[in-house]
NUMIBA-624312 format. One record per residue: residue in three letters; x, y, z of N, C-alpha, C, CB in turn. Coordinates in steps of 0.001 Angstrom, whole numbers, padded with zeros to 6 digits, always signed. Glycine has a CB too. Layout:
AlaXYZXYZXYZXYZ/...
END
This chain:
Met+129231+146566+065734+129175+145171+065638+128973+144439+066954+130363+144721+065012/Thr+128394+143448+067133+127401+142862+067859+128034+141509+067771+125893+143043+067321/Thr+128616+140679+069371+129107+139524+069330+128163+138849+069084+129747+139139+070268/Val+128537+137421+068963+127363+136220+068885+127022+136390+070086+127713+134609+068546/Arg+127765+136313+071133+126913+136588+072148+125423+137109+072682+127457+137078+072455/Glu+126050+138573+071982+124888+139559+072328+123883+139230+071338+125274+141172+072260/Gly+124300+138665+069894+123241+137910+068635+122451+137183+069299+123892+136884+067461/Ile+122651+136535+070137+121857+135135+070899+120938+135262+071664+122584+134325+071728/Glu+121351+136364+072557+120550+137271+073597+119291+138339+073019+121729+138242+074334/Gln+119814+138376+072112+119116+139171+071454+118065+138782+071100+119602+139575+070627/Ala+118343+137389+070101+117381+136465+069566+116583+135884+070743+118081+135346+068729/Ile+117073+135736+071434+116414+135067+072661+115060+136001+073355+117711+134883+073869/Leu+115389+137184+073583+114827+138472+074202+113541+138505+073137+116015+139998+074174/Leu+113937+138641+071572+112604+138612+070231+111987+137480+070561+113069+138470+068422/Ser+112175+136327+070917+111482+135136+070499+110070+134930+072431+113242+133446+070115/Ile+111061+135920+073488+109849+135777+074617+109387+137286+074286+110376+135419+076543/Gly+110297+138558+073458+109181+139612+073519+107711+139508+072427+110010+141029+073172/Ala+108345+138268+071581+106848+138063+070565+105884+137465+071141+106941+137198+069269/Ala+105988+136626+072261+104521+136374+072920+104233+136876+073940+104186+135199+073213/Ala+104864+137627+074606+103962+138598+075642+103475+139972+074499+105189+139302+077296/Leu+104081+140101+073831+103414+141257+072659+102341+140656+072300+104267+141646+071231/Thr+101976+139585+071832+101049+138570+071032+099796+138838+072396+101882+136528+070727/Arg+100282+138508+073792+099199+138684+074429+098352+139825+074639+099443+138348+075310/Glu+099800+140927+075067+099033+142344+074970+098527+142584+074126+099555+143367+075060/Arg+098560+142155+072892+097798+142741+071930+096534+142125+071832+098427+142742+070732/Ala+096729+140885+072152+094927+139496+072393+093851+140360+073150+095220+137596+073900/Glu+094660+140531+074677+094049+141357+075363+093545+142680+075111+094624+141401+076118/Thr+094027+143694+074321+093842+145010+074137+092401+144682+072699+095654+145937+073669/Ala+092259+143805+072093+091570+143277+071255+090521+143240+071786+091927+142271+070800/Val+090529+141982+072555+089327+141088+073380+088870+142470+074035+089898+139594+074700/Ala+089551+143066+075224+088714+143874+076321+088276+145175+075156+089856+144478+078002/Glu+088236+145413+073557+087729+146191+073114+086100+145176+072416+088900+146968+072203/Leu+086408+144253+072283+084930+143267+071861+083884+143880+073228+085292+140941+072011/Val+085024+142878+073968+083823+143335+075527+083260+144459+076164+084295+143053+076705/Arg+084491+146006+075725+083548+147179+075860+082225+147298+075243+084158+148226+075432/Lys+082699+146973+073760+081127+147193+072932+079871+146117+073250+081392+147003+071144/Gly+080225+145010+073796+079278+144054+073922+079522+142828+073468+078265+144408+073425/Gln+080555+142961+072598+080218+142230+071542+080911+140477+072023+080934+143093+070043/Leu+081085+140582+072799+082052+139249+073834+081555+139357+075114+083928+139454+074054/Gly+081371+138652+076052+081018+138208+077426+082698+138607+078053+080390+136265+077514/Thr+082768+138934+079421+084076+139029+080103+084864+137156+080122+083646+139797+081952/Glu+084208+136287+080432+084475+135310+080861+084805+134400+079103+083220+134891+082008/Glu+084224+134543+078191+084214+134472+076902+085956+135147+076306+082735+135380+076424/Gly+085829+136464+076633+087069+137437+076249+088412+136359+076701+087031+139201+077328/Ala+088199+135912+078438+089928+135239+078839+089785+133662+078040+090305+134937+081143/Val+088758+132994+077554+088823+131858+077153+089382+132757+075378+087171+130789+077479/Ile+088851+133303+074764+089568+133632+073573+090988+133834+073738+089035+134764+072996/Val+091268+134756+074636+092338+135026+074789+093475+133820+074885+092209+135790+075754/Asp+092995+133035+076334+093697+131687+076046+093807+130963+075397+093649+131067+076444/Arg+093333+130748+074286+093269+129982+073047+093934+130323+071991+092156+129881+072630/Leu+094356+131830+071904+095075+132150+070836+096294+132060+071991+094665+133623+069871/Met+096970+132183+073062+098124+131633+072903+098794+130222+073381+098702+132467+073289/Ala+097186+129690+074073+098059+128376+073379+098524+128165+072260+097531+127362+073340/Arg+097855+128656+071043+098106+128653+069563+099416+129235+069683+097039+129484+068571/Val+099949+130037+070033+101038+130888+070172+102640+130087+070002+100809+131568+071646/Arg+102031+129372+071430+103391+128505+072013+102943+127080+071526+103675+128549+073963/Gly+102027+126788+071047+101772+125681+069993+101585+124202+071212+103424+125556+068635/Glu+100733+124685+071684+100170+123772+072215+099624+122759+071342+099366+124256+072947/Gly+099112+121453+070802+098258+120686+070199+098114+120666+068628+097153+120992+070760/Ala+099582+121961+068478+099743+121989+067396+101084+121258+066734+099581+123183+067229/Pro+101292+120884+065347+102450+119574+065482+103340+120862+064933+102308+117692+064308/Ala+103258+121598+064205+104314+123152+063818+105048+123492+064337+103969+124335+063772/Gly+103634+123404+065914+105027+124013+067577+104609+125762+067570+107740+123813+066958/Gly+103730+126355+067244+102917+127383+067161+104623+128558+067021+101559+127481+068768/Ile+104127+129496+066647+104930+131248+066829+106130+130953+067862+103651+132758+067736/Val+106265+131109+068965+107592+130550+069930+108025+129743+069521+107525+130110+071183/Gly+107876+128402+069211+108341+126798+068713+109282+127219+067602+106937+125632+068037/Arg+108310+127866+066308+109500+128608+065040+110124+129443+065474+109034+129339+063777/Leu+110397+130635+066471+111180+131277+066409+112545+130749+067479+110506+132464+066547/Glu+111867+129568+068428+113099+129110+069300+114035+127997+068247+112446+128220+070914/Gly+112870+127363+066519+113509+126637+066277+114607+127235+065536+112880+125781+065854/Gly+114363+128934+064733+115142+129385+063950+116490+129668+064948+114465+130556+063192/Met+116078+130414+066225+117372+130569+067171+118221+129052+067194+116808+131027+068917/Gln+117558+127879+067085+118475+126816+067271+119082+126475+065865+117759+125579+067942/Gly+118463+127221+064613+119090+126840+063585+120093+128113+063370+118094+126458+062430/Ile+120100+129218+063731+121362+130386+063809+122376+129810+064868+120782+132094+064396/Met+122318+129246+066023+122988+128678+066608+124126+127660+066255+122289+128380+067152/Arg+123628+126251+065336+123900+125522+064600+124825+126241+063892+122946+125004+064058/Glu+124342+127033+063288+125785+127386+061593+126716+128107+062580+125185+128946+059682/Leu+126354+128722+063463+127528+129289+064446+128166+128604+064575+127415+129705+065614/Gly+127966+127269+064922+129198+126783+065727+128641+126348+067117+130387+128001+065903/Val+127357+126828+067698+127303+126557+069430+126818+125381+069410+126344+127530+070465/Val+127467+124559+070096+126917+123225+070348+125432+123575+071864+128638+122010+070937/Thr+125058+122095+071424+123708+122089+072763+124325+121296+074045+121994+121023+072205/Arg+123664+121650+075125+124437+121478+076167+124188+119724+076278+123958+122531+077514/Ala+123229+118767+075566+123010+117663+075188+124355+117328+074636+121877+117585+074364/Glu+125075+117928+073387+126091+117691+072783+127273+117585+073941+126227+118717+071714/Leu+126818+118618+074306+128682+118961+075421+128354+117735+076544+128897+121252+076714/Asp+127166+117018+077123+127154+116121+077942+127301+115036+077354+126243+116132+078642/Asp+127609+115100+076391+127913+113496+075462+129171+113649+075081+126967+113115+073938/Val+129859+114840+075204+131284+114348+074906+132248+114806+076069+131826+114954+073451/Gln+131628+115070+077204+132398+115047+078420+131966+113383+078552+131891+116297+079791/Leu+131223+113298+078364+130747+111473+079012+132035+110897+077738+128209+110615+078540/Arg+131855+110800+076987+133212+110217+076130+134543+110732+076379+133090+110469+074650/Leu+134311+111613+076757+136023+112222+077528+136816+111128+079187+135487+114457+078442/Val+135256+111135+079654+135627+110786+081116+135396+108868+080424+134190+111672+082782/Glu+134999+108707+079711+135333+107505+079269+136879+106863+078602+134385+107437+078421/Ile+136912+107671+077931+138788+107766+076907+139643+107509+078356+139465+110051+075870/Glu+139617+108751+079227+140388+108848+080514+140329+107764+081166+140008+109826+081376/His+139253+106817+081427+139501+105631+082309+140185+104609+081471+138168+105038+082939/Arg+140342+104216+080703+140436+103044+079552+141777+103682+079361+139205+102921+078051/Leu+142499+104837+079352+143800+105443+079258+144474+104813+080365+143820+107003+079323/Ala+143793+104884+081917+144445+104993+083185+144768+102963+083619+143114+106079+084462/Leu+143559+102791+082285+143442+100999+083223+144840+100746+081402+140580+099480+083263/Leu+144760+100953+080665+145935+100588+079774+147536+101543+080556+145407+101231+077849/Glu+147473+102599+080659+148558+102866+081642+149239+101998+082843+148124+103857+082205/Arg+148192+101498+083710+148060+100529+084672+148851+098988+084066+146350+100415+084982/Ala+147994+098993+082996+148637+097429+082684+149551+097371+082076+147965+096512+082024/Ala+150312+098693+081407+151786+098272+081220+152658+098622+081992+152303+098604+080182/Glu+152332+099002+083300+153058+099296+083924+152668+098191+085052+153087+100680+084070/Ala+152368+097120+085186+152548+096411+085791+153043+094964+084789+151459+096510+086624/Gly+153338+095254+083873+154099+094612+082633+153571+093113+082388+155808+094567+082923/Pro+153914+092693+081318+153447+091335+080143+153071+090784+081648+154952+090193+078810/Gly+151869+089901+081087+151436+088942+081535+150699+088694+082808+152234+088403+081449/
END
Protein backbone atom coordinates (compact mmCIF):
# COMPACT_ATOMS: atom_id res chain seq x y z
CA MET A 1 0.00 0.00 0.00
CA THR A 2 1.35 3.43 -0.94
CA THR A 3 1.48 6.33 1.46
CA VAL A 4 -0.23 9.65 0.80
CA ARG A 5 3.15 11.21 0.09
CA GLU A 6 4.00 8.52 -2.47
CA GLY A 7 0.60 9.00 -4.10
CA ILE A 8 1.16 12.73 -4.38
CA GLU A 9 4.65 12.23 -5.79
CA GLN A 10 3.30 9.79 -8.38
CA ALA A 11 0.58 12.22 -9.44
CA ILE A 12 3.10 15.04 -9.85
CA LEU A 13 5.42 12.83 -11.88
CA LEU A 14 2.46 11.75 -14.01
CA SER A 15 1.60 15.36 -14.89
CA ILE A 16 5.24 16.13 -15.76
CA GLY A 17 5.58 12.90 -17.71
CA ALA A 18 2.42 13.56 -19.69
CA ALA A 19 3.80 16.86 -20.97
CA ALA A 20 7.19 15.34 -21.81
CA LEU A 21 5.61 12.35 -23.52
CA THR A 22 3.32 14.60 -25.56
CA ARG A 23 6.28 16.68 -26.81
CA GLU A 24 8.25 13.57 -27.66
CA ARG A 25 5.36 12.09 -29.65
CA ALA A 26 4.67 15.39 -31.41
CA GLU A 27 8.31 15.74 -32.40
CA THR A 28 8.36 12.16 -33.69
CA ALA A 29 5.21 12.66 -35.76
CA VAL A 30 6.42 15.99 -37.18
CA ALA A 31 9.86 14.53 -37.95
CA GLU A 32 8.16 11.82 -39.98
CA LEU A 33 6.18 14.44 -41.94
CA VAL A 34 9.37 16.43 -42.54
CA ARG A 35 11.15 13.27 -43.71
CA LYS A 36 8.33 12.59 -46.18
CA GLY A 37 8.57 16.16 -47.44
CA GLN A 38 5.05 17.08 -46.35
CA LEU A 39 6.35 19.74 -43.94
CA GLY A 40 9.36 22.00 -43.82
CA THR A 41 11.71 21.86 -40.84
CA GLU A 42 10.77 25.37 -39.68
CA GLU A 43 7.07 24.68 -40.11
CA GLY A 44 7.39 21.46 -38.14
CA ALA A 45 9.09 23.25 -35.25
CA VAL A 46 6.29 25.85 -35.20
CA ILE A 47 3.66 23.10 -35.12
CA VAL A 48 5.37 21.35 -32.20
CA ASP A 49 5.64 24.64 -30.29
CA ARG A 50 1.97 25.43 -30.93
CA LEU A 51 0.92 21.99 -29.75
CA MET A 52 2.98 22.31 -26.57
CA ALA A 53 1.45 25.73 -25.90
CA ARG A 54 -1.96 24.08 -26.13
CA VAL A 55 -0.89 21.29 -23.78
CA ARG A 56 0.31 23.87 -21.24
CA GLY A 57 -2.89 25.83 -21.72
CA GLU A 58 -1.31 29.06 -22.91
CA GLY A 59 -4.07 31.32 -24.20
CA ALA A 60 -6.79 28.81 -23.39
CA PRO A 61 -9.36 29.43 -20.65
CA ALA A 62 -9.63 25.70 -19.87
CA GLY A 63 -5.98 25.49 -18.83
CA GLY A 64 -4.65 22.80 -21.18
CA ILE A 65 -3.83 19.19 -20.42
CA VAL A 66 -1.18 19.94 -17.80
CA GLY A 67 -3.49 22.46 -16.14
CA ARG A 68 -6.25 19.88 -15.95
CA LEU A 69 -3.86 17.31 -14.48
CA GLU A 70 -2.68 19.82 -11.90
CA GLY A 71 -6.29 20.74 -11.13
CA GLY A 72 -7.09 17.07 -10.60
CA MET A 73 -4.05 16.76 -8.40
CA GLN A 74 -5.22 19.70 -6.29
CA GLY A 75 -8.63 18.05 -5.97
CA ILE A 76 -7.06 14.82 -4.76
CA MET A 77 -4.91 16.69 -2.26
CA ARG A 78 -7.98 18.61 -1.03
CA GLU A 79 -9.86 15.33 -0.52
CA LEU A 80 -6.93 13.97 1.47
CA GLY A 81 -6.97 17.05 3.67
CA VAL A 82 -3.64 18.43 2.46
CA VAL A 83 -3.54 22.22 2.77
CA THR A 84 -1.95 24.59 0.30
CA ARG A 85 1.06 26.76 1.12
CA ALA A 86 -1.19 29.85 1.06
CA GLU A 87 -3.62 28.29 3.54
CA LEU A 88 -0.77 27.32 5.85
CA ASP A 89 0.71 30.82 5.65
CA ASP A 90 -2.69 32.30 6.50
CA VAL A 91 -3.07 30.09 9.58
CA GLN A 92 0.47 30.91 10.71
CA LEU A 93 -0.23 34.64 10.38
CA ARG A 94 -3.45 34.29 12.37
CA LEU A 95 -1.57 32.36 15.06
CA VAL A 96 1.04 35.12 15.35
CA GLU A 97 -1.74 37.71 15.65
CA ILE A 98 -3.49 35.71 18.39
CA GLU A 99 -0.22 35.24 20.29
CA HIS A 100 0.41 38.99 20.09
CA ARG A 101 -3.09 39.80 21.39
CA LEU A 102 -2.67 37.29 24.22
CA ALA A 103 0.66 38.87 25.21
CA LEU A 104 -1.00 42.30 25.29
CA LEU A 105 -3.81 40.99 27.50
CA GLU A 106 -1.33 39.29 29.84
CA ARG A 107 0.68 42.50 30.18
CA ALA A 108 -2.49 44.47 30.88
CA ALA A 109 -3.54 41.94 33.54
CA GLU A 110 -0.11 42.11 35.21
CA ALA A 111 -0.23 45.91 35.29
CA GLY A 112 -3.51 45.70 37.15
CA PRO A 113 -6.75 47.59 36.71
CA GLY A 114 -6.72 51.13 35.55
